[in-house]
C-alpha positions in Angstrom: -23.7 -13.0 51.3 -21.7 -9.6 50.6 -19.6 -11.5 48.7 -22.5 -13.0 46.1 -23.9 -9.4 45.9 -21.3 -8.5 44.4 -20.2 -11.2 41.8 -23.7 -11.0 40.8 -23.7 -7.1 40.1 -20.3 -7.9 38.2 -21.4 -10.4 36.4 -25.0 -8.3 35.7 -22.4 -5.6 34.4 -20.5 -7.7 31.9 -23.7 -9.4 30.6 -25.1 -5.8 29.8 -21.6 -4.9 28.1 -21.7 -8.2 26.1 -25.0 -7.4 24.8 -24.6 -3.9 24.0 -21.7 -4.7 21.7 -24.1 -7.2 19.7 -26.7 -4.4 19.5 -24.6 -2.0 17.0 -26.9 -1.3 14.1 -25.7 -2.3 10.7 -24.0 0.4 8.4 -26.4 0.9 5.4 -25.5 1.6 2.1 -27.4 4.0 -0.5 -29.8 0.9 -0.7 -31.0 0.4 2.2 -28.9 -2.9 2.6 -26.7 -3.6 5.4 -22.6 -3.2 4.2 -20.6 -6.5 4.0 -17.2 -7.6 4.8 -15.1 -7.7 1.4 -17.6 -6.4 -0.8 -16.8 -2.9 -2.5 -17.9 0.3 -1.8 -17.5 3.6 -3.0 -17.2 6.4 0.1 -18.8 9.7 -1.1 -20.2 12.8 0.3 -23.3 12.6 1.4 -23.9 16.5 0.3 -23.4 17.7 -3.4 -20.8 19.8 -4.5 -18.6 18.7 -1.3 -16.1 17.0 -3.6 -16.4 13.5 -5.2 -15.6 9.8 -4.6 -13.1 8.9 -1.8 -9.6 8.0 -3.7 -5.7 7.7 -3.1 -3.8 10.9 -2.8 0.2 11.0 -4.4 1.8 13.1 -1.6 5.1 14.8 -2.4 7.4 11.7 -2.1 7.6 8.8 -4.4 5.4 6.1 -3.8 3.9 8.4 -0.6 0.3 7.7 -0.9 -2.9 9.1 0.9 -6.6 8.4 1.6 -8.2 11.8 -0.2 -11.1 12.4 -2.0 -11.7 13.1 -6.1 -12.0 16.8 -6.0 -15.2 17.0 -8.6 -18.4 14.5 -8.2 -17.9 13.3 -11.4 -14.7 11.6 -10.9 -14.9 7.9 -10.5 -12.8 7.4 -7.6 -11.5 3.8 -5.9 -13.9 1.3 -4.0 -13.1 0.2 -0.6 -13.5 -3.1 1.2 -14.2 -3.3 5.0 -12.8 -5.6 7.4 -14.7 -6.3 11.0 -12.1 -6.1 13.7 -14.2 -9.0 14.8 -13.3 -11.5 12.2 -16.2 -13.8 13.0 -18.8 -10.3 11.8 -19.6 -10.2 8.0 -21.8 -7.4 8.7 -20.2 -3.9 9.3 -21.8 -2.5 12.5 -22.1 1.0 13.4 -19.0 2.4 15.9 -17.0 -1.2 15.9 -14.0 -1.0 14.8 -12.4 -2.2 11.2 -9.6 -1.7 8.7 -10.6 0.0 5.3 -8.9 -0.6 2.2 -8.8 1.1 -1.3 -9.5 -1.6 -4.1 -6.2 -0.6 -5.7 -3.3 -1.8 -7.2 -0.2 0.2 -7.2 3.1 0.3 -9.0 4.3 1.2 -5.5 3.9 -2.1 -4.2 2.1 -1.4 -0.6 -0.6 -1.7 1.0 -3.9 0.6 0.5 -5.2 -0.4 3.6 -6.1 3.3 5.8 -3.7 4.0 8.1 -3.4 7.2 10.7 0.4 9.3 10.4 1.9 9.4 13.5 3.6 12.7 12.4 1.2 15.5 12.0 0.6 17.7 9.2 3.0 20.6 9.3 1.1 23.5 7.8 -2.2 22.2 9.6 -1.3 20.6 12.5 -4.0 17.8 11.4 -3.5 14.1 11.1 -3.6 12.5 7.6 -4.9 9.5 6.9 -2.3 7.3 4.5 -1.9 4.0 3.6 -0.1 1.1 5.2 -0.9 -2.0 7.2 1.1 -2.0 10.4 -1.4 -3.7 11.8 -1.6 -1.5 14.7 -4.1 0.8 16.3 -3.6 3.5 13.5 -5.1 1.0 11.1 -8.7 0.8 12.9 -11.7 3.1 11.6 -14.9 2.7 12.5 -18.2 4.4 11.3 -21.1 6.6 13.3 -24.2 7.6 12.5 -25.0 11.1 12.0 -28.7 10.7 11.0 -31.2 8.3 9.1 -28.7 7.0 6.1 -25.8 9.6 6.7 -22.7 8.6 8.2 -19.1 9.7 9.5 -15.5 7.7 9.9 -13.8 8.1 13.1 -10.7 6.9 14.2 -11.1 5.9 18.2 -9.7 1.6 17.5 -11.2 1.0 21.4 -11.8 -2.3 20.2 -8.9 -2.9 19.3 -6.8 -1.9 22.6 -9.9 -1.2 25.3 -7.3 0.0 27.8 -5.5 2.6 25.6 -6.2 6.2 25.7 -6.8 7.4 22.1 -7.0 10.9 21.0 -10.2 10.4 19.3 -11.0 12.7 15.7 -13.6 12.1 13.3 -12.4 12.4 9.3 -12.5 15.4 7.3 -11.1 17.1 4.3 -8.0 18.9 4.3 -7.2 20.6 0.9 -3.7 21.7 0.1 -1.8 22.0 -3.1 -5.1 21.4 -5.0 -5.5 17.7 -3.8 -7.9 16.5 -1.2 -6.9 13.9 1.6 -8.7 12.7 4.5 -7.5 14.0 7.6 -8.9 14.2 11.6 -9.3 17.5 13.9 -11.5 19.8 11.5 -14.5 19.6 9.9 -16.6 16.1 9.9 -17.3 15.1 6.2 -21.1 13.3 5.8 -20.3 10.6 3.8 -23.1 7.6 2.6 -21.8 4.5 1.1 -22.8 2.9 -2.6 -22.4 -0.6 -3.3 -19.8 -1.0 -6.8 
């Protein structure tokens, strides 16, 4: 009798967890439509006069590319595509792991997929978001709702590795040498998504 009750409780908890995963709301663009896998979107700050659209930023070394932000809102920037971790999912959902890739071609012949850098910036101590495709946890981000239609982007790939312990963080901006780099461990940058 006790074993049956324990098994029933375990089944109930597993069913609730599976249901909770399926109930994540879709992330909406500025037109109120759900973000779709493989479709181009611009990411831009939700607050005006806080920089422009997201773009690729050159580092100090040749072909060292980082995820960043245009200095002003009139600059074009690069659109991105989203690829949810759940391969059967075509809609981008809140608080679910996904890859973010700039829709850009570089002469560097390297991936433009966002990737958390393994080294902290020596001056600020913050973790920068570079580009590359290791296929590891560093490539998986998530989008969380801040308020109606306004989101933040986080790095916390718990779908990719549910048993791992991560030092999670939210994406903000680090201004360095006149460039705006995306980085964790500072102020959060609220964003919106505009279909390209």
